[in-house]
C-alpha positions in Angstrom: -1.6 -35.1 -25.6 -3.6 -33.4 -22.9 -3.9 -35.6 -19.4 -6.3 -34.3 -16.8 -4.6 -33.5 -13.6 -6.3 -35.6 -11.5 -5.7 -39.1 -13.3 -1.9 -37.9 -13.7 -1.2 -37.4 -10.6 -3.3 -39.9 -8.5 0.1 -41.0 -6.7 1.4 -37.7 -6.4 5.0 -38.7 -5.2 6.2 -41.2 -8.1 3.8 -40.1 -11.0 5.8 -36.7 -10.8 9.7 -38.0 -10.3 8.4 -39.9 -13.7 7.3 -36.7 -15.2 10.6 -35.3 -13.8 12.4 -37.2 -15.8 10.5 -36.8 -18.7 11.2 -33.3 -18.6 14.5 -33.9 -18.3 15.3 -36.0 -20.9 12.7 -35.5 -23.9 12.7 -37.2 -26.9 13.1 -33.9 -29.5 12.5 -31.0 -29.1 9.1 -31.1 -27.1 6.6 -28.8 -25.4 4.6 -30.1 -22.7 1.6 -28.0 -21.5 0.0 -29.1 -18.6 -3.0 -27.6 -16.8 -4.1 -27.9 -13.5 -6.9 -25.7 -11.0 -3.3 -24.8 -8.9 0.3 -24.8 -9.0 0.2 -26.1 -5.5 0.1 -30.0 -6.4 3.0 -29.9 -7.8 6.2 -31.1 -6.3 9.0 -28.1 -5.7 11.2 -29.8 -8.1 8.3 -30.0 -11.0 6.9 -26.6 -10.4 10.8 -25.4 -11.1 10.7 -26.9 -14.5 7.4 -25.1 -15.1 6.5 -21.8 -16.8 2.8 -21.1 -15.0 0.0 -18.8 -15.8 -3.3 -17.9 -13.8 -6.1 -17.5 -16.2 -7.9 -16.8 -13.6 -7.0 -13.6 -12.7 -7.8 -12.1 -16.3 -10.3 -9.6 -15.0 -7.8 -7.7 -13.1 -6.1 -6.7 -16.3 -7.0 -3.3 -16.5 -6.7 -2.4 -12.9 -3.0 -3.9 -13.4 -2.5 -2.1 -16.3 -3.1 1.4 -14.4 -0.9 0.1 -11.6 2.0 -0.4 -14.0 1.6 3.1 -15.9 1.8 4.3 -12.4 4.7 2.1 -11.4 6.9 3.6 -14.3 6.3 7.0 -13.6 7.3 6.5 -9.8 10.4 7.3 -8.3 12.3 4.2 -6.9 10.9 5.1 -3.2 7.9 5.3 -5.0 7.9 1.9 -6.6 9.2 0.5 -3.7 5.9 1.4 -1.8 4.5 -0.1 -4.6 6.1 -3.7 -4.4 5.4 -3.7 -0.5 2.8 -6.2 -0.5 4.2 -8.4 -2.8 7.3 -8.8 -1.0 6.0 -8.9 2.7 4.2 -12.1 1.8 6.9 -13.5 -0.3 4.2 -13.9 -2.7 6.1 -15.2 -5.8 2.9 -16.0 -7.7 2.2 -12.5 -7.4 5.8 -11.4 -7.7 5.4 -13.4 -11.5 2.0 -11.3 -11.8 3.6 -8.1 -11.3 6.5 -9.1 -14.0 4.1 -10.3 -16.6 1.9 -7.1 -16.3 5.5 -4.4 -16.4 6.4 -7.0 -19.6 3.1 -6.3 -21.3 2.8 -2.5 -20.7 6.9 -1.7 -21.5 6.1 -3.6 -24.3 3.3 -1.8 -25.4 5.6 1.3 -24.5 8.5 0.2 -26.5 9.3 3.8 -27.8 9.2 5.2 -24.4 13.0 3.3 -23.6 16.1 3.4 -25.4 16.8 0.7 -27.7 19.9 -0.6 -25.5 17.8 0.0 -22.3 14.7 -1.9 -23.7 17.1 -5.0 -24.5 18.5 -4.5 -21.0 15.4 -4.0 -19.4 13.3 -7.0 -21.0 16.5 -9.4 -20.4 16.5 -8.7 -16.7 12.4 -9.5 -16.4 12.9 -12.8 -18.0 16.1 -13.5 -15.5 13.9 -12.2 -12.7 11.2 -14.6 -14.1 13.8 -17.8 -13.7 15.0 -16.8 -10.6 11.5 -16.5 -8.6 11.6 -19.9 -9.9 14.1 -21.0 -7.3 13.1 -21.6 -4.2 15.8 -20.1 -2.2 16.1 -16.8 -3.9 14.5 -13.8 -2.6 11.5 -12.6 -3.7 12.3 -9.1 -2.1 15.9 -8.4 -3.9 14.6 -9.7 -7.1 11.7 -7.1 -7.5 13.8 -4.2 -5.9 16.3 -4.8 -8.4 13.6 -4.5 -11.0 12.7 -1.4 -9.5 16.0 0.1 -9.7 17.2 -1.0 -13.4 13.7 0.3 -15.5 14.4 4.2 -16.4 11.7 6.8 -14.5 9.5 7.1 -17.5 8.6 11.0 -17.7 4.8 11.8 -16.8 2.6 13.2 -19.6 
């Protein structure tokens, strides 16, 4: 069942704390889909249980793909320059979009990595997303780690 966020979260703290209990103790193997105009309306404890996706930014896919292609062929220093604006702003949402785009391009280029590298890289991207959801984690350290573990792809 989908509930409009305006109805569901009228009394922010009380409703979200109840929702948090529901997420932590579901009756069975349950998947919840919550739609909202932005994720800033949620308490950090509730948001930490979500995997978010911003559908409004899909018009940037072509630019993101080109940026990821360039990123994959850059040296470590070049990769650090690519993530610099995200790390300076400590923008978790931009970091997650970056990881999503990187994962998408790497998946399409799955033959470019050795199978053992591919498993490791995709696992690290998954873990990076998980760490990004923790309020105390460092966006800079997470993205710098990703820059360092992905093999530089040869230019064509």
